C-alpha positions in Angstrom: -82.2 -55.5 -2.5 -81.3 -54.0 -5.8 -81.8 -50.7 -4.1 -80.0 -51.6 -1.3 -76.9 -52.4 -3.4 -77.0 -49.2 -5.3 -76.9 -47.0 -2.2 -74.0 -48.9 -1.0 -72.1 -48.3 -3.9 -73.1 -44.3 -4.0 -72.0 -44.5 -0.2 -68.6 -46.1 -1.5 -68.3 -43.5 -4.7 -68.8 -40.7 -2.0 -66.3 -42.0 -0.2 -63.6 -42.3 -2.3 -64.3 -38.9 -3.6 -64.0 -37.6 -0.2 -61.0 -39.4 0.3 -59.5 -38.5 -3.0 -60.1 -34.7 -2.3 -58.3 -35.0 1.2 -55.5 -36.9 -0.4 -54.8 -34.0 -2.9 -55.2 -31.5 0.0 -52.3 -33.4 1.5 -50.1 -33.4 -1.6 -50.6 -29.7 -2.1 -49.8 -29.4 1.5 -46.8 -31.4 1.3 -45.8 -30.3 -1.8 -45.5 -26.8 -0.6 -43.3 -27.5 2.4 -41.3 -30.0 0.3 -40.6 -26.8 -1.8 -39.8 -24.4 0.5 -37.5 -27.0 2.7 -36.0 -27.8 -0.9 -35.0 -24.0 -1.4 -33.6 -23.3 1.8 -31.4 -26.2 1.6 -30.6 -25.2 -1.9 -30.0 -21.5 -0.2 -27.7 -23.2 2.5 -25.9 -25.4 -0.2 -25.1 -22.4 -2.2 -24.1 -20.1 0.9 -21.5 -22.6 2.0 -20.7 -22.6 -1.8 -20.3 -19.2 -2.2 -17.7 -18.6 0.6 -15.8 -21.4 -0.8 -15.6 -19.3 -3.8 -14.2 -16.3 -1.8 -12.0 -18.4 -0.4 -10.8 -19.5 -3.5 -10.3 -15.8 -4.9 -8.5 -15.0 -1.9 -6.3 -17.7 -2.5 -5.8 -17.2 -6.2 -5.0 -13.2 -5.6 -2.6 -14.4 -2.8 -0.5 -16.6 -4.9 -0.4 -13.9 -8.2 0.5 -11.6 -5.8 3.3 -13.7 -4.2 4.6 -14.5 -8.0 4.2 -11.1 -9.2 6.0 -9.2 -6.5 3.2 -7.5 -5.1 2.0 -5.5 -8.1 -1.8 -6.4 -8.7 -2.9 -4.2 -11.6 -6.0 -5.8 -13.4 -7.9 -9.0 -13.5 -6.3 -9.7 -17.0 -2.7 -10.7 -14.9 -4.6 -13.9 -14.5 -6.9 -13.8 -11.5 -9.9 -13.0 -13.2 -11.4 -16.6 -13.2 -10.0 -18.2 -9.8 -11.4 -21.3 -11.7 -9.3 -21.7 -14.5 -6.2 -21.0 -12.4 -7.0 -23.4 -9.7 -7.9 -26.3 -12.3 -11.1 -26.5 -10.7 -14.0 -27.2 -12.4 -17.7 -26.2 -11.3 -20.3 -29.0 -10.6 -23.1 -29.4 -13.3 -25.9 -27.3 -13.0 -24.3 -24.7 -10.8 -23.1 -20.9 -12.7 -20.7 -18.8 -10.8 -20.3 -15.3 -12.0 -17.6 -12.9 -10.8 -18.2 -9.1 -10.8 -14.8 -7.1 -9.8 -14.8 -3.6 -9.1 -11.7 -1.8 -8.3 -12.2 0.9 -5.1 -8.9 2.5 -5.7 -9.7 3.1 -8.9 -11.5 6.0 -7.2 -10.3 9.0 -5.7 -9.4 8.6 -2.0 -11.8 11.2 -0.3 -9.4 11.6 3.3 -6.5 12.2 1.0 -8.3 15.2 -1.1 -7.6 18.7 -0.5 -9.9 21.5 -0.9 -8.4 22.5 -4.4 -8.7 18.8 -5.3 -12.5 18.7 -4.3 -13.4 22.2 -6.4 -11.6 20.5 -9.4 -13.6 17.3 -9.1 -16.7 19.2 -8.6 -16.1 21.2 -11.6 -15.4 18.0 -13.2 -18.7 16.3 -12.2 -20.5 19.7 -14.0 -20.8 22.5 -11.4 -19.7 26.0 -11.9 -16.6 27.0 -10.3 -18.6 28.9 -8.0 -20.5 26.1 -7.3 -17.8 23.8 -6.7 -16.1 26.2 -4.3 -19.2 26.3 -2.1 -19.9 22.9 -1.8 -16.3 22.0 -1.4 -16.2 24.3 1.1 -19.1 22.7 3.0 -17.7 19.2 2.6 -14.5 20.4 4.2 -16.0 22.0 7.0 -17.6 18.6 8.0 -14.9 16.5 7.6 -11.6 18.8 8.7 -11.3 19.9 12.7 -10.6 23.8 12.9 -11.4 24.3 9.1 -14.2 27.4 9.5 -16.6 27.5 6.8 -17.1 30.5 4.3 -20.6 29.6 4.1 -22.8 30.3 7.4 -25.4 27.6 6.6 -22.3 25.1 6.6 -21.0 26.4 9.9 -20.9 24.9 13.5 -23.5 27.4 14.5 -26.0 26.3 11.9 -25.8 22.7 13.3 -26.2 23.7 16.9 -29.1 25.9 15.5 -30.9 23.0 13.4 -33.9 21.2 15.3 -31.9 18.7 16.2 -28.9 20.0 16.9 -25.6 17.9 16.3 -22.1 18.4 15.9 -19.9 17.8 12.8 -17.6 14.5 13.1 -14.6 16.2 11.7 -13.6 13.4 10.1 -13.9 12.1 6.4 -17.3 10.4 5.7 -18.0 6.9 6.6 -21.1 6.8 4.3 -22.5 8.7 1.1 -25.9 9.1 3.3 -24.1 11.7 5.6 -24.0 14.3 2.8 -28.3 14.1 3.7 -27.0 15.8 7.0 -24.4 18.3 5.7 -25.5 22.0 5.1 -25.4 23.5 1.5 -23.8 19.7 0.2 -27.3 18.4 0.4 -29.1 21.1 -1.7 -26.7 20.3 -4.5 -27.0 16.4 -4.0 -30.7 15.3 -3.7 -33.9 17.1 -4.8 -36.9 18.2 -2.7 -37.9 14.8 -2.4 -34.8 14.0 -1.0 -33.9 12.0 -4.1 -30.5 11.4 -5.0 -29.5 14.0 -8.0 -27.2 12.5 -10.8 -24.3 14.7 -9.1 -24.8 12.4 -5.8 -24.3 9.3 -8.2 -21.2 10.5 -9.8 -19.8 11.5 -6.8 -20.1 7.9 -5.6 -18.7 6.8 -8.6 -15.5 8.8 -8.3 -14.7 8.8 -4.5 -13.7 6.0 -2.3 -14.2 6.5 1.6 -11.3 4.3 2.4 -7.4 6.1 2.4 -5.0 4.9 0.3 -1.9 6.0 -1.4 -2.6 6.5 -5.2 -5.6 6.1 -7.6 -5.2 3.1 -10.3 -4.9 4.7 -13.7 -5.4 1.4 -15.4 -9.3 1.2 -14.2 -10.2 4.7 -13.1 -13.2 6.4 -14.7 -12.6 9.4 -17.1 -14.1 11.9 -15.0 -11.0 11.1 -12.5 -8.4 12.1 -15.1 -10.5 15.1 -15.9 -10.7 16.2 -12.2 -6.8 15.7 -11.8 -6.6 18.1 -15.2 -6.2 15.9 -17.7 -7.5 17.2 -21.2 -9.4 15.2 -23.7 -6.6 14.1 -25.6 -4.5 12.6 -22.8 -7.9 10.9 -21.4 -8.7 9.6 -24.8 -5.1 8.2 -25.3 -5.3 6.8 -21.5 -8.8 4.4 -22.6 -7.2 3.4 -26.1 -4.0 2.2 -24.5 -6.3 0.1 -22.2 -9.0 -1.2 -24.4 -7.7 -1.2 -28.0 -5.0 -3.5 -28.6 -3.9 -2.0 -32.1 -3.1 1.4 -29.7 -0.4 -0.4 -27.8 3.2 -1.2 -28.5 3.1 -5.0 -29.7 3.2 -7.8 -27.3 2.4 -5.5 -24.5 0.2 -6.1 -21.6 -3.5 -4.1 -21.4 -2.5 -2.2 -18.8 0.2 0.2 -17.3 3.1 -1.3 -15.4 4.8 1.8 -14.2 3.8 5.5 -13.9 7.0 6.0 -16.3 5.5 3.9 -18.7 1.9 6.2 -18.2 3.8 9.5 -18.2 5.3 8.6 -21.5 2.0 8.1 -23.1 0.3 10.9 -22.0 3.1 13.6 -22.5 2.4 17.0 -20.9 0.6 15.6 -18.1 1.3 18.1 -15.2 -0.7 16.9 -12.3 0.2 13.2 -11.6 0.2 13.2 -7.9 -2.0 10.7 -6.2 -1.7 8.4 -9.2 -0.6 4.9 -9.7 -0.9 1.7 -11.5 -1.7 -0.6 -8.7 -4.9 -2.2 -7.7 -4.8 -1.4 -3.6 -8.6 -2.2 -2.7 -10.4 -5.1 -4.6 -14.2 -5.5 -4.4 -15.3 -8.9 -5.7 -19.1 -9.7 -5.8 -19.2 -13.5 -6.5 -23.2 -15.1 -7.4 -23.9 -18.3 -7.5 -27.0 -19.5 -9.2 -28.7 -22.8 -9.3 -32.1 -23.3 -10.8 -34.2 -20.4 -9.0 -32.1 -20.2 -6.3 -29.2 -17.3 -6.2 -26.4 -16.6 -3.4 -24.1 -13.8 -3.4 -21.2 -12.7 -1.6 -19.2 -9.5 -1.8 -15.7 -9.1 -0.1 -13.5 -6.1 -0.5 -9.8 -7.6 -0.4 -6.9 -4.8 0.5 -3.3 -5.6 -1.2 -2.4 -2.0 0.7 -1.6 -2.6 4.6 -2.1 0.8 4.7 -5.4 1.1 3.3 -7.6 2.3 5.9 -11.4 3.4 6.7 -12.0 6.3 8.9 -12.7 5.9 12.5 -16.2 6.6 13.8 -16.1 10.0 15.8 -15.8 9.7 19.6 -19.1 10.3 21.5 -18.3 14.4 23.2 -20.6 13.8 25.8 -18.5 10.5 27.3 -15.5 12.3 27.6 -15.9 13.1 31.3 -16.8 9.6 31.9 -13.7 7.9 33.7 -13.1 4.0 33.3 -11.7 2.3 36.6 -9.5 -0.7 36.1 -9.2 -3.2 38.7 -5.6 -1.9 39.4 -6.8 1.2 40.5 -5.6 3.4 37.3 -8.4 5.2 35.6 -8.2 6.1 32.0 -10.7 7.9 30.1 -13.8 5.9 28.4 -13.4 7.8 25.2 -9.9 6.0 24.6 -11.5 2.4 25.2 -14.4 3.2 23.3 -12.0 3.8 20.0 -10.1 0.8 20.7 -13.3 -1.5 21.6 -14.3 -4.1 18.6 -17.2 -5.9 17.9 -18.1 -8.4 20.4 -16.1 -6.9 23.3 -17.3 -5.9 26.4 -16.6 -3.3 28.8 -17.1 -3.3 32.8 -17.5 -0.3 35.0 -17.9 2.2 32.3 -20.1 4.9 31.9 -22.4 5.2 29.3 -25.5 6.6 27.5 -28.1 5.7 24.7 -27.4 9.2 23.1 -25.5 9.4 20.1 -24.0 11.9 18.1 -24.2 12.5 14.1 -21.3 10.8 12.6 -20.8 8.2 15.8 -21.1 4.5 15.7 -21.5 2.3 18.6 -21.5 -0.8 16.4 -19.8 -1.8 13.0 -21.0 -4.7 10.9 -20.0 -5.9 7.5 -16.3 -4.5 8.1 -13.4 -6.7 9.2 -9.8 -7.1 10.6 -9.4 -10.5 9.2 -6.4 -11.7 7.6 -2.5 -10.9 7.2 -1.4 -9.2 10.2 -4.5 -7.9 11.6 -6.3 -10.9 12.6 -6.3 -11.7 16.4 -8.8 -13.5 17.8 -7.7 -17.0 19.0 -8.4 -19.9 16.6 -9.9 -17.5 13.9 -9.1 -17.7 9.9 -6.1 -16.0 9.0 -6.7 -15.1 5.4 -3.5 -14.3 3.5 -4.9 -11.1 2.5 -7.2 -8.8 5.0 -10.8 -9.0 4.1 -12.0 -5.2 5.2 -15.5 -5.9 4.4 -17.7 -8.6 3.2 -21.6 -9.3 3.0 -24.1 -12.1 1.3 -27.6 -11.8 0.1 -30.0 -14.2 -1.6 -32.4 -13.5 -4.3 -30.0 -10.4 -5.3 -31.2 -8.5 -8.5 -28.6 -8.9 -11.8 -26.1 -6.0 -11.9 -26.7 -3.9 -14.8 -23.5 -4.4 -16.5 -24.3 -2.2 -19.6 -24.2 1.3 -17.3 -21.6 0.0 -14.6 -18.7 2.2 -14.1 -15.5 1.7 -16.4 -13.5 0.1 -13.1 -15.8 -2.9 -13.2 -14.7 -6.2 -14.6 -17.8 -8.8 -15.0 -17.4 -12.4 -16.6 -18.9 -15.9 -16.2 -16.7 -18.5 -14.8 -17.2 -22.2 -15.5 -20.8 -22.3 -15.8 -22.5 -25.4 -17.2 -21.5 -24.7 -20.8 -17.9 -24.5 -20.1 -15.9 -27.2 -21.5 -13.5 -27.5 -18.0 -16.2 -29.5 -16.2 -15.5 -32.2 -13.2 -16.0 -35.2 -15.5 -14.2 -33.9 -18.3 -11.1 -32.4 -16.5 -8.5 -35.0 -16.8 -5.2 -32.9 -16.2 -5.0 -29.6 -14.1 -3.6 -26.6 -15.6 0.1 -25.5 -13.6 -1.6 -23.2 -11.7 2.4 -22.1 -10.2 3.8 -20.6 -13.5 7.2 -19.6 -13.2 7.6 -15.7 -11.9 8.1 -13.1 -14.3 6.1 -15.2 -17.2 3.0 -13.6 -18.6 -0.4 -15.7 -18.6 
């Protein structure tokens, strides 16, 4: 009888042990699923909040632009911290970081002449002969009816390539195009196709967008060097921007007009293409909550004339004719240039071939906002957004080696005194026009 009782106890203990093991396994599986679901929920929540932050930034920029008579210079005007300006705190546990990059602090590549390109490459460290060679090859790629001086950059060289193609005869739409340009690729990339320092410097000083003037308040010293400024004038410019003791008393840490700038750098002869306004602002907004990270990036335009180079029309489509319902005929090349993402065309002859520099579909660039939004029911932002993008888990920007036209700040994080529970009276978000913030 005692042996039978002992066997029952052993069986019960074994069952308890098996049940415990199954329960632990079930808990582990469920905890993993719950963790993944929780992280996905965090990402979705951060994504929604990140785009809300972008809209808050656009609203702040639009209001300050209206107050300051459309004269946007630098974040020190008051738009560097949208939360403080709007008087809106960040919920506990969330950290928001803004990184601003003035795209108009660079030289507009579509506006550069052959001499401007040569001076730029000289400023970037090339000899005069090499600078002329690279400028000639790049100009041949971008400009129609321009004949290359170097045979390796001529139209015949592209036609004789293993995969023949045509020069797009328009300004660059991507810096990766440099890999396809004869002569140029030898200066920008090594034998393993890795970018050289010249590539990074060129990308730092040049914008692919077309705009009227480069902002001297945020431009890189290499840009001023390319414009022919000497070391003394460059030093005076940087000192005015960064050292309050080198500025007149009570003056703003930025130039408000080119007259003010010329008076500082006396003797500067080449100020053509320079200005004091920010025309294109690229903003990276990063949200962190625990281990969840989400970032959105937007390129906001203050200049309605700022444009991005149009894609090259496919030469093979020149003979294709689009028949409309009214019986009239128009070249399909024209409709291709006017088409937008999401539109469809019926009755058009197309093929799957693509010429170097052409683009069938554009993503990441927009015609939203201002005067350019046309879709019925679409969001009409007060300022045009030319580019947008987002990512989760992006590596933190290395600000130590960042260009001088970048400004990074952490806005209203956990340690900020301006939290929802402490915010009793919001600061006045609408100061009197002309007042200094």
